[in-house]
C-alpha positions in Angstrom: 0.0 0.0 0.0 1.3 3.4 -0.9 1.9 6.2 1.5 -0.7 8.4 -0.1 -3.3 5.6 0.2 -2.4 5.1 3.9 -2.8 8.8 4.3 -6.2 8.8 2.7 -7.5 5.9 4.8 -6.3 7.6 7.9 -8.1 10.8 6.9 -11.3 9.0 6.2 -11.1 7.1 9.4 -10.5 10.4 11.2 -13.5 12.1 9.5 -15.9 9.4 10.8 -14.8 9.9 14.5 -16.6 12.3 16.7 -14.1 14.8 18.0 -14.6 14.5 21.8 -11.4 16.4 22.6 -12.8 19.5 21.0 -16.3 19.1 22.6 -15.1 18.5 26.2 -13.7 22.0 26.7 -16.8 23.5 25.3 -18.8 21.6 27.9 -16.4 22.7 30.7 -16.8 26.3 29.4 -20.5 26.4 30.0 -20.4 25.1 33.6 -22.5 28.1 34.8 -25.3 27.1 32.3 -25.1 23.6 33.6 -25.3 24.8 37.3 -28.2 27.0 36.4 -30.0 24.2 34.6 -29.6 21.9 37.5 -31.0 24.6 39.9 -34.0 25.2 37.6 -34.8 21.5 37.0 -34.5 20.5 40.7 -36.8 23.5 41.6 -39.4 22.2 39.1 -39.0 18.8 40.4 -39.6 20.0 44.0 -42.7 22.0 42.9 -44.1 19.0 41.1 -43.4 16.6 44.0 -45.0 19.0 46.5 -48.1 19.9 44.4 -48.9 16.4 43.2 -51.5 14.7 45.3 -50.1 11.5 46.9 -51.5 8.1 45.8 -51.1 4.8 47.4 -51.7 1.3 46.1 -54.3 -0.7 48.0 -54.5 -4.5 47.1 -56.3 -7.6 48.0 -56.6 -11.2 46.9 -59.9 -12.8 45.8 -60.6 -16.5 44.9 -62.9 -17.3 41.9 -64.1 -20.9 41.6 -64.3 -22.1 38.0 -67.5 -23.9 37.1 -67.6 -27.7 37.1 -71.0 -28.8 35.9 -72.2 -32.3 35.8 -74.2 -31.8 32.7 -71.6 -29.9 30.7 -72.2 -32.1 27.6 -75.3 -30.1 27.0 -73.3 -26.9 26.7 -71.6 -25.5 23.6 -68.0 -26.8 23.5 -66.8 -23.9 21.5 -67.5 -21.6 24.6 -65.8 -23.7 27.1 -62.4 -22.2 26.4 -60.1 -22.3 29.3 -60.1 -19.1 31.3 -63.2 -17.6 29.6 -65.3 -17.8 32.8 -62.6 -16.3 34.8 -62.2 -13.5 32.3 -65.9 -12.8 32.6 -65.7 -12.6 36.4 -62.8 -10.1 36.1 -64.9 -8.0 33.8 -67.8 -8.2 36.2 -65.6 -7.1 39.1 -64.8 -3.9 37.1 -68.4 -3.4 36.0 -70.4 -0.3 36.9 -73.3 -2.3 38.6 -70.9 -3.9 41.0 -69.3 -0.5 41.8 -72.8 1.0 42.3 -73.8 -1.8 44.7 -70.5 -1.4 46.6 -70.8 2.4 46.9 -74.3 2.1 48.2 -72.8 0.6 51.3 -70.2 3.4 51.8 -70.4 7.1 52.6 -68.2 8.4 49.8 -70.4 11.1 48.6 -68.6 13.8 50.7 -64.8 14.0 50.6 -63.2 15.8 53.5 -59.9 17.7 53.4 -57.5 19.8 55.4 -55.1 22.4 54.2 -51.5 21.2 53.6 -48.4 23.2 52.7 -49.1 23.1 48.9 -52.2 20.9 48.4 -55.3 19.6 50.2 -54.8 16.4 52.3 -57.8 14.1 52.2 -59.0 12.7 55.6 -61.3 9.8 56.2 -63.5 8.8 59.2 -61.7 11.1 61.7 -63.2 14.3 60.4 -64.1 17.3 62.6 -67.4 17.7 60.8 -69.9 15.5 59.2 -72.0 16.7 56.3 -75.5 15.2 55.5 -77.0 15.6 52.0 -80.6 15.7 50.8 -80.4 14.3 47.3 -84.1 15.3 46.7 -82.8 18.9 46.6 -80.1 20.4 44.4 -76.5 19.9 45.4 -73.2 21.6 44.5 -70.7 19.1 43.1 -66.8 18.9 42.4 -65.9 22.2 44.1 -64.3 23.1 47.4 -66.6 24.3 50.2 -64.9 25.7 53.2 -66.4 25.5 56.6 -64.9 28.0 59.2 -66.2 28.2 62.8 -65.1 30.2 65.8 -67.8 28.9 68.1 -69.4 25.5 68.7 -72.9 26.9 67.4 -72.2 28.8 64.2 -70.1 28.4 61.2 -69.4 30.2 57.9 -69.7 28.5 54.5 -67.2 29.9 51.9 -67.1 29.1 48.2 -63.6 29.7 46.9 -64.2 28.4 43.3 -65.4 30.7 40.6 -68.1 28.2 39.5 -69.6 24.9 40.6 -71.5 22.1 38.9 -75.1 21.8 40.4 -77.0 18.5 40.3 -80.7 19.0 40.1 -83.3 16.4 41.5 -84.2 15.4 37.9 -80.7 14.3 37.2 -79.6 17.1 35.0 -76.6 19.4 35.6 -76.1 23.1 35.4 -73.4 25.7 36.0 -73.6 27.9 39.2 -71.4 31.0 39.3 -69.7 32.6 42.3 -71.6 32.2 45.6 -71.2 34.6 48.5 -70.2 33.3 52.0 -72.9 32.8 54.6 -73.3 32.0 58.2 -75.4 29.0 59.5 -75.9 26.9 62.6 -74.5 23.5 63.3 -77.0 20.6 63.3 -79.7 22.5 61.3 -80.7 21.7 57.7 -79.5 24.5 55.4 -81.7 24.9 52.3 -80.8 27.4 49.5 -81.5 27.5 45.8 -78.0 25.9 45.3 -78.0 23.1 47.9 -79.6 21.5 50.9 -77.2 20.1 53.5 -76.8 19.7 57.3 -73.3 20.2 58.9 -72.6 18.6 62.3 -69.7 19.5 64.6 -68.6 16.1 65.5 -65.3 17.3 67.1 -67.0 19.6 69.5 -64.2 22.2 69.2 -64.9 25.9 69.6 -63.0 26.9 66.5 -61.7 25.2 63.4 -61.7 24.9 59.7 -62.5 22.0 57.3 -63.1 21.6 53.6 -65.4 19.2 51.8 -66.3 18.3 48.2 -69.5 16.7 47.3 -69.5 13.9 44.7 -72.5 12.4 42.9 -73.0 8.7 42.4 -72.2 8.8 38.6 -68.8 10.4 39.3 -67.9 7.9 42.0 -68.9 4.9 39.8 -66.7 6.1 37.0 -63.8 6.7 39.3 -63.9 3.5 41.2 -65.0 1.1 38.3 -62.4 2.5 35.9 -59.7 2.7 38.6 -60.0 -0.8 39.8 -57.2 -3.1 38.5 -57.9 -6.8 38.3 -55.0 -9.2 37.5 -54.3 -12.9 37.8 -52.2 -13.5 40.8 -50.3 -16.2 38.9 -50.6 -17.8 35.5 -53.1 -20.7 35.4 -54.6 -19.8 38.8 -58.0 -18.5 39.6 -56.8 -16.1 42.3 -57.2 -12.5 41.5 -55.2 -9.5 42.6 -57.4 -6.5 43.1 -55.7 -3.2 43.4 -56.7 0.5 43.5 -54.8 3.8 43.5 -56.2 6.1 46.1 -55.2 9.2 48.1 -56.5 7.8 51.4 -55.3 4.4 52.5 -58.2 3.8 54.8 -60.6 4.7 52.1 -59.2 2.5 49.5 -59.2 -0.5 52.0 -62.8 0.2 52.8 -63.8 0.2 49.2 -61.9 -3.0 48.2 -63.3 -4.9 51.3 -66.8 -3.7 50.5 -66.4 -4.7 46.8 -65.4 -8.2 47.6 -68.2 -8.6 50.2 -70.7 -7.2 47.8 -69.6 -9.7 45.1 -70.1 -12.6 47.5 -73.5 -11.3 48.6 -74.6 -11.0 44.9 -73.3 -14.6 44.3 -75.2 -15.9 47.3 -78.3 -14.0 46.3 -78.1 -15.7 42.9 -77.8 -19.1 44.5 -80.8 -18.4 46.8 -82.9 -17.3 43.9 -83.8 -21.0 43.1 -84.6 -21.8 46.7 -86.8 -18.6 47.1 -88.7 -19.4 44.0 -89.4 -22.9 45.2 -90.5 -21.6 48.7 -92.7 -19.0 47.0 -94.3 -21.7 44.8 -95.0 -23.9 47.8 -96.3 -21.1 49.8 -98.8 -20.2 47.0 -100.0 -23.9 47.2 -100.0 -24.2 51.0 -102.1 -21.1 51.5 -105.1 -22.7 49.9 -104.4 -26.1 51.4 -104.3 -24.8 54.9 -107.7 -23.1 54.6 -109.3 -26.3 53.2 -107.6 -28.4 56.0 -109.1 -26.2 58.6 -112.6 -26.2 57.0 -112.5 -30.1 56.7 -111.3 -30.5 60.3 -114.2 -28.4 61.5 -116.7 -30.4 59.4 -115.3 -33.7 60.8 -115.6 -32.5 64.4 -119.1 -31.3 63.9 -120.4 -34.4 62.1 -119.0 -36.7 64.8 -120.7 -34.7 67.5 -124.0 -34.5 65.9 -124.2 -38.1 64.8 -122.5 -39.6 67.9 -120.1 -41.7 65.6 -116.4 -41.5 66.3 -114.9 -44.7 65.1 -115.2 -46.7 61.8 -115.9 -50.4 61.6 -113.1 -52.7 60.3 -114.6 -52.7 56.9 -115.0 -49.0 56.6 -111.4 -48.5 57.9 -110.1 -50.7 55.2 -111.9 -48.8 52.4 -110.9 -45.5 54.0 -107.3 -46.6 54.0 -107.4 -47.7 50.4 -109.1 -44.5 49.2 -106.7 -42.3 51.3 -103.6 -43.9 49.7 -104.9 -43.6 46.1 -106.1 -40.1 46.6 -102.7 -39.1 48.2 -101.0 -40.4 45.1 -103.5 -38.7 42.8 -103.0 -35.4 44.6 -99.2 -35.6 44.1 -99.7 -36.5 40.4 -102.0 -33.5 39.9 -99.4 -31.3 41.7 -96.7 -32.5 39.2 -99.1 -31.9 36.3 -99.7 -28.3 37.5 -95.9 -27.8 37.8 -95.2 -29.2 34.3 -97.8 -26.8 32.9 -96.5 -23.8 34.6 -93.0 -24.9 33.5 -94.2 -25.0 30.0 -95.7 -21.5 30.2 -92.3 -20.1 31.6 -90.4 -21.7 28.7 -92.8 -20.4 26.1 -92.6 -16.9 27.5 -88.7 -17.3 28.1 -89.4 -16.1 31.7 -86.6 -18.3 33.1 -86.3 -16.2 36.3 -89.5 -17.7 37.7 -88.7 -21.4 37.0 -88.7 -23.7 40.1 -86.3 -26.7 40.1 -88.3 -30.0 40.0 -86.3 -31.6 42.8 -87.6 -29.0 45.1 -91.1 -30.4 44.6 -90.0 -33.9 45.0 -89.9 -34.7 41.3 -86.8 -37.1 41.1 -86.1 -37.0 37.4 -82.3 -36.5 37.2 -82.4 -35.9 33.4 -85.0 -33.1 33.8 -83.4 -31.7 37.0 -79.9 -31.6 35.3 -81.3 -29.7 32.2 -83.2 -27.2 34.3 -80.2 -26.6 36.5 -78.1 -25.9 33.4 -80.7 -23.6 32.1 -80.8 -21.6 35.3 -77.0 -21.4 35.4 -76.7 -20.2 31.7 -79.5 -17.6 32.6 -77.4 -16.3 35.5 -74.4 -16.2 33.2 -76.4 -14.2 30.7 -77.5 -11.7 33.2 -74.0 -11.1 34.5 -72.7 -10.7 30.9 -75.4 -8.1 30.1 -74.0 -6.1 33.0 -70.9 -5.4 30.9 -71.9 -6.2 27.4 -74.6 -5.7 24.8 -77.0 -8.1 23.2 -75.0 -7.8 19.9 -71.8 -9.2 21.8 -70.8 -12.5 20.3 -70.6 -14.2 23.6 -74.0 -12.9 24.6 -75.4 -14.2 21.3 -73.8 -17.6 21.9 -75.4 -17.6 25.5 -78.8 -16.9 24.0 -78.4 -19.8 21.6 -77.5 -22.2 24.5 -80.7 -21.0 26.4 -82.8 -21.7 23.3 -81.3 -25.2 22.8 -81.8 -26.1 26.5 -85.3 -24.8 26.4 -86.1 -26.9 23.4 -84.7 -30.0 25.1 -86.7 -29.4 28.2 -90.0 -28.9 26.3 -89.4 -32.1 24.5 -88.9 -34.0 27.8 -91.8 -32.3 29.4 -94.1 -33.7 26.6 -92.9 -37.3 27.5 -93.0 -36.7 31.2 -96.6 -35.2 31.0 -97.8 -38.2 29.1 -96.4 -40.6 31.7 -98.0 -38.5 34.5 -101.3 -38.5 32.7 -101.3 -42.2 32.4 -100.6 -42.5 36.1 -103.5 -40.1 37.0 -105.8 -42.2 34.7 -104.7 -45.4 36.4 -105.2 -43.9 39.9 -108.7 -42.6 39.1 -109.7 -46.0 37.7 -108.6 -47.7 40.9 -110.3 -45.1 42.9 -113.7 -45.8 41.1 -113.4 -49.6 41.8 -112.9 -48.9 45.5 -115.7 -46.4 45.6 -118.2 -49.1 44.3 -117.6 -51.2 47.4 -117.9 -48.1 49.4 -121.6 -47.8 48.7 -122.5 -50.9 50.6 -121.4 -49.3 53.9 -124.0 -47.7 56.3 -124.9 -44.1 55.2 -123.6 -42.5 58.4 -120.2 -44.2 57.9 -120.1 -43.2 54.3 -120.6 -39.6 55.2 -117.9 -39.9 57.9 -115.5 -41.5 55.5 -116.1 -38.7 52.9 -115.3 -36.1 55.4 -112.4 -37.9 57.0 -111.0 -38.7 53.5 -111.0 -35.0 52.6 -109.4 -34.1 55.9 -106.7 -36.7 55.7 -105.9 -36.0 52.0 -105.7 -32.3 52.7 -103.5 -32.9 55.7 -101.2 -35.2 53.7 -100.8 -32.6 51.0 -100.2 -29.9 53.6 -97.6 -32.1 55.2 -95.9 -32.9 51.9 -95.7 -29.2 50.9 -94.5 -28.2 54.4 -91.8 -30.8 54.2 -90.6 -29.6 50.8 -90.7 -26.0 52.1 -88.6 -26.9 54.9 -86.1 -28.7 52.8 -85.9 -25.6 50.5 -85.4 -23.4 53.5 -82.6 -25.6 54.8 -81.0 -25.7 51.4 -81.1 -21.9 51.3 -79.6 -21.5 54.7 -76.8 -24.0 53.8 -75.9 -22.1 50.7 -72.4 -20.5 50.7 -70.6 -18.5 48.1 -68.3 -20.6 45.9 -65.8 -17.7 45.8 -64.1 -16.3 48.8 -61.8 -13.6 50.1 -58.3 -14.8 50.4 -56.7 -11.7 51.6 -58.5 -8.5 52.8 -57.4 -5.1 51.4 -54.1 -3.7 52.7 -52.5 -0.4 51.7 -48.9 -0.2 50.9 -46.7 2.2 53.0 -44.8 3.6 49.9 -46.3 6.3 47.8 -47.0 5.4 44.2 -47.0 9.0 43.1 -45.3 11.2 43.5 -41.8 9.6 43.9 -39.5 12.2 45.2 -36.3 10.2 44.6 -37.2 9.5 41.0 -38.3 13.1 40.3 -35.1 14.6 41.8 -33.0 11.9 39.9 -34.7 12.7 36.7 -34.4 16.4 37.3 -30.7 16.0 38.0 -30.0 14.1 34.8 -32.0 16.5 32.8 -30.5 19.6 34.4 -27.0 18.1 33.8 -27.4 16.8 30.3 -29.7 19.2 28.8 -27.0 21.9 28.2 -24.6 19.2 27.2 -27.1 17.8 24.6 -27.5 21.3 23.3 -23.8 21.6 22.9 -23.6 18.2 21.2 -26.6 19.0 19.0 -25.1 22.4 17.9 -21.8 20.6 17.3 -23.6 17.8 15.2 -25.5 20.3 13.1 -22.7 22.9 12.8 -21.8 23.6 9.2 -19.3 26.4 9.7 -15.7 26.0 10.6 -15.0 26.9 14.3 -11.8 25.2 15.4 -8.3 25.8 14.0 -7.6 22.2 14.8 -10.5 21.0 12.8 -9.3 23.0 9.8 -5.9 21.6 10.2 -7.1 18.0 10.5 -9.6 18.1 7.5 -7.6 20.3 5.1 -5.0 18.6 2.9 -2.9 21.6 2.6 -0.9 23.4 5.3 -2.3 26.1 7.5 0.3 28.8 7.7 -1.1 31.1 10.3 -4.1 32.1 12.4 -5.2 35.7 12.4 -7.2 36.9 15.6 -10.6 38.5 15.2 -10.4 42.3 14.5 -12.7 43.9 17.0 -11.9 47.5 15.9 -13.2 49.3 12.9 -9.7 49.9 11.6 -8.7 47.5 8.8 -5.0 48.4 8.6 -4.2 46.9 12.0 -0.5 46.4 11.2 0.0 50.2 10.9 -2.7 51.3 13.3 -2.1 48.7 16.1 1.4 47.3 15.4 1.8 45.7 18.8 -1.5 43.9 18.8 -2.0 40.1 18.6 -3.5 40.6 15.1 -0.4 42.4 13.8 1.8 39.7 15.3 -0.3 37.1 13.5 0.6 38.6 10.1 4.2 38.8 11.1 4.0 35.1 11.9 2.4 34.5 8.5 5.3 36.4 6.8 7.8 34.4 8.7 6.2 31.1 7.7 6.2 32.2 4.0 10.0 32.4 4.2 10.0 28.6 4.4 8.1 28.3 1.1 10.4 30.3 -1.3 14.2 30.7 -1.4 15.8 33.4 0.6 15.8 37.0 -1.1 13.7 35.6 -4.0 11.1 38.0 -5.4 7.7 36.9 -4.2 4.5 37.0 -6.2 1.4 35.4 -4.6 -2.3 35.9 -4.5 -4.8 35.7 -1.7 -8.3 34.4 -2.4 -11.1 32.7 -0.6 -14.2 30.6 -1.4 -16.8 33.2 -1.1 -16.9 36.9 -0.2 -16.7 38.0 3.4 -14.0 35.6 4.6 -11.4 38.4 5.0 -9.1 37.9 2.0 -8.9 41.7 1.3 -8.2 42.3 5.0 -5.4 39.7 5.0 -4.0 41.1 1.7 -3.7 44.7 3.0 -2.1 43.7 6.3 0.2 41.1 4.8 1.4 43.8 2.3 1.9 46.1 5.2 4.2 43.7 7.2 6.3 43.2 4.1 6.7 46.9 3.5 7.8 47.4 7.1 10.7 45.1 6.5 11.9 47.4 3.8 10.7 45.2 0.9 9.2 47.1 -1.9 5.7 45.9 -2.0 2.7 46.4 -4.4 -0.8 45.3 -3.7 -3.0 44.8 -6.7 -6.8 44.8 -6.4 -7.8 42.1 -8.9 -11.4 42.0 -7.9 -12.8 44.3 -10.5 -16.4 43.5 -9.5 -16.3 44.7 -5.9 -13.3 47.2 -5.5 -12.5 47.7 -1.8 -8.8 48.4 -1.2 -8.6 52.1 -2.1 -11.0 53.3 0.6 -8.9 52.0 3.6 -5.8 53.8 2.2 -7.8 57.1 1.4 -7.3 56.8 -2.3 -9.6 57.1 -5.3 -10.7 54.4 -7.6 -10.6 56.6 -10.7 -7.8 54.8 -12.4 -6.4 51.3 -11.9 -6.1 47.8 -13.1 -9.2 47.9 -15.4 -8.0 51.1 -17.0 -4.6 49.5 -17.9 -6.0 46.2 -19.1 -8.6 47.7 -21.2 -6.0 49.9 -23.0 -7.2 53.2 -21.7 -3.8 53.7 -20.2 -0.7 52.4 -21.9 1.9 53.0 -19.2 1.6 50.8 -16.2 3.5 53.2 -14.0 0.6 55.7 -14.3 -1.8 53.3 -12.6 0.5 52.9 -9.6 -0.8 54.7 -6.5 1.6 55.5 -3.8 0.3 55.3 -0.2 1.3 57.3 2.8 3.3 54.3 4.0 6.9 53.7 2.8 7.6 50.8 0.4 3.9 50.1 -0.1 2.2 50.9 -3.4 -1.3 50.0 -4.6 -2.9 49.2 -8.0 -6.6 49.6 -7.3 -9.2 47.8 -9.4 -10.3 50.9 -11.2 -13.7 51.6 -12.7 -15.9 48.5 -12.9 -15.6 47.1 -16.4 -18.3 45.1 -18.2 -15.9 42.1 -19.0 -13.6 41.6 -15.9 -12.8 38.0 -16.8 -11.7 38.8 -20.3 -9.5 41.5 -19.0 -7.7 39.3 -16.7 -7.2 36.8 -19.5 -5.5 39.4 -21.7 -1.7 39.4 -22.4 -1.6 42.8 -20.8 -2.1 41.4 -17.3 0.7 38.8 -17.7 2.9 41.7 -19.1 2.0 43.8 -16.2 3.0 41.1 -13.7 6.3 40.6 -15.4 7.0 44.3 -15.3 6.2 44.6 -11.7 8.5 41.7 -10.8 11.5 43.7 -12.0 10.5 46.6 -9.9 9.0 45.2 -6.6 10.2 42.7 -4.2 6.7 41.5 -3.2 3.6 41.4 -5.4 0.3 40.5 -3.7 -2.8 39.8 -5.8 -6.1 40.3 -4.0 -8.3 38.2 -6.3 -12.0 37.4 -6.4 -13.4 34.4 -4.5 -12.9 31.2 -6.4 -16.3 30.0 -5.5 -18.1 32.9 -7.3 -15.9 33.7 -10.4 -13.9 31.5 -12.7 -10.9 33.8 -13.6 -9.2 33.4 -10.3 -8.1 29.8 -11.1 -6.4 31.1 -14.3 -4.1 33.4 -12.3 -2.5 30.4 -10.5 0.2 30.1 -13.2 1.3 33.7 -12.7 2.1 33.4 -9.0 4.5 31.5 -6.8 1.9 30.3 -4.4 -1.7 30.9 -3.3 -3.2 31.7 0.1 -6.8 30.6 0.8 -8.5 32.5 3.5 -11.0 30.7 5.9 -12.9 32.6 8.5 -14.0 31.3 11.9 -17.8 30.7 12.1 -18.3 32.1 8.6 -16.6 29.6 6.2 -18.7 26.5 5.6 -17.1 23.0 6.3 -17.9 22.2 2.6 -15.3 24.8 1.5 -12.6 22.5 2.9 -13.6 19.9 0.3 -13.6 22.4 -2.5 -10.0 23.5 -1.7 -8.9 19.8 -1.2 -10.4 19.2 -4.6 -8.2 21.8 -6.3 -5.1 20.0 -5.0 -6.3 16.3 -5.6 -8.5 16.6 -8.7 -7.0 19.6 -10.5 -3.4 19.1 -9.4 -3.0 22.6 -8.3 0.2 23.0 -6.2 1.6 25.5 -3.9 -1.7 26.2 -2.1 -1.7 27.2 1.6 -4.3 28.3 4.1 -4.8 31.1 6.5 -7.5 30.9 9.3 -8.9 34.4 9.8 -11.1 36.0 12.5 -10.2 33.7 15.3 -12.1 34.6 18.5 -10.1 33.2 21.4 -13.1 33.0 23.7 -14.9 30.7 21.4 -12.1 28.2 20.9 -11.8 25.1 23.0 -8.0 25.1 23.1 -6.8 27.7 25.5 -3.7 29.5 24.6 -3.8 28.1 21.0 -2.2 31.2 19.6 1.2 30.7 21.3 2.1 27.8 19.0 2.0 30.3 16.2 4.1 32.8 18.0 1.8 35.8 18.3 0.9 35.3 22.0 -2.2 37.3 22.3 -2.5 39.1 25.6 1.2 39.8 25.7 1.2 43.0 23.8 0.3 46.3 25.5 -2.4 47.1 23.0 -4.3 44.0 23.7 -6.9 44.0 26.4 -8.1 41.0 28.1 -11.7 40.2 27.4 -14.1 39.0 30.1 -14.9 35.4 29.5 -18.3 35.0 28.0 -20.3 31.8 28.9 -22.1 30.8 25.9 -23.4 27.5 24.5 
């Protein structure tokens, strides 16, 4: 590999590396900004921490038992996906009806607060006052109401908010503007057009202050139903973690405990519905039977007394026993027929909520019992689903289909069961008629007694049967327990969830520290202009001969005007470095140019010519920029005759365009009047002849040429000079200009090109004391004044 190739690879590698060495001093230079940023960010973090209401996490554990039904083969297998039932229960726990039922047990409509340093602190239970509300009257919602008292009998209501929301008895809302303070008495109802409340002084103190806010049920339901978090305790388990973020630990614990207890009560209530329906059905039957039994007993007693007959003969007793047995069976069969008919009616009307389980009436048909139990269970599931979903929900539609299928199956079975039952009834009635035929041979008195006693005994048997079934249903109801249970009652964590002071201050510290640094890095990343001398030296593939300080004065001829300044010393350093480029005592001809206008090439040309004239070398400065003449004004000369005059042939003697300055050994050839064709004039043979004539007269010839990025003729002058100086200016020259100059050397093969870095502001450079390496040592000369360090990003 060649040396040039290695150099190119090295330069390319260096270009891709972020220059941390130049950035670190810039970061250190803005330490006051970093300190100020830290103070501001920490102050903001303190304010946010102190003004954010604290919140705590309250959590509990709740067990949900998954269904295990004996007749699951009647259900839709597609709906028996694992975990679906558990997911439904999780949704139900977060539903609004459950939240509403829970809040009905709690007194959350009034929130009590006390004044803190920055925010209001909520208090629960141990409040100095208790506010009662009459919801039949208007109430003020969601705004602070202050209660101030200086005696145990009277208090003042103050309304600090500009406006309040008023809830009217019809459920509508309206806005109420500012309300004036008023005095009232403790313990008395206060009725105004805006509200109706009663305030009780439970603390008994002579003076105090308290704040309360009234919340309506709709607001509370939204807050607690949406705020509840329900999650699985562990994967593949049915234990749920219930949690809530609240301002008051005790209040959050009270809500979660009430929520779990309400859920269990509703579950038990659903279980008891079947027993309640059975009991109600039996009670409706028992009421009529009891009246009949009482009437028959009275008839029996009266008949025995009036006819003086108390006991039956053996034959009559046998007949009585047979008839009583058959009639008891017949009564049970009729009761079943009545049940089957009512069950059919419920199924036709789809009134599943009133269905009684057959087993509750002694109907021991496991197939029918199983189907009805499944039907009732699916109906409960449907009701719970409708609490959180609509009829159009796919799962609700599927549940409706299951109900329809079960109902059809039950009706089909009922047809068969009713036919069998009717056959039993017909058989019993036939047997009853046979026994009644032998009954007619008995004495009339005994016949009448048997009739009355039969009715009494039959009614008593039916009454006992129904009472027994009612007692069984009552026992079943009493023995019902919820399948689900509370594993762990609500417990509030001791640590705040929000705000988190340590996290806030840590984030504020990082933000305050790194925000100014990120700004510096961002500016450095998006910087397009050359700032650092080291950057120019590293990227530019031609030598940088000197660095010229920024001229803060309005005087351009700094070498003559401020000869002991750092800027003048910079030009002397440039002159010394040029000695190494050409043989000693050789006549010098070089030009100074730049990429665009404004980089200071004319400034450098004038002062470089000045330092050469001070050494006794006869120097001439030629203004070749005929488009924008500048040099003449700083020397107090006129631009009436100059280079354009000679090149255009208006003046044949070059000596006549020479303008002598007030400074020894320094002459000028100004640009002259602006010609219409400056490019053609510089191409003419007269310009080359002029240069050759000047070389015989002057020791140093300096050409101030137009910028190479704007005009084309400058490049054509390269063959007439010994070398060329390209001027770059700090924070003005684009970084892309470096590539343009490198292209002149590499692509066009231009040699003897050198660079000068102009306008260096030492306060904006990362390398302290950079100028000493160039020999000018700013700050040493008596005309330099130390500038106060400016902190800038």
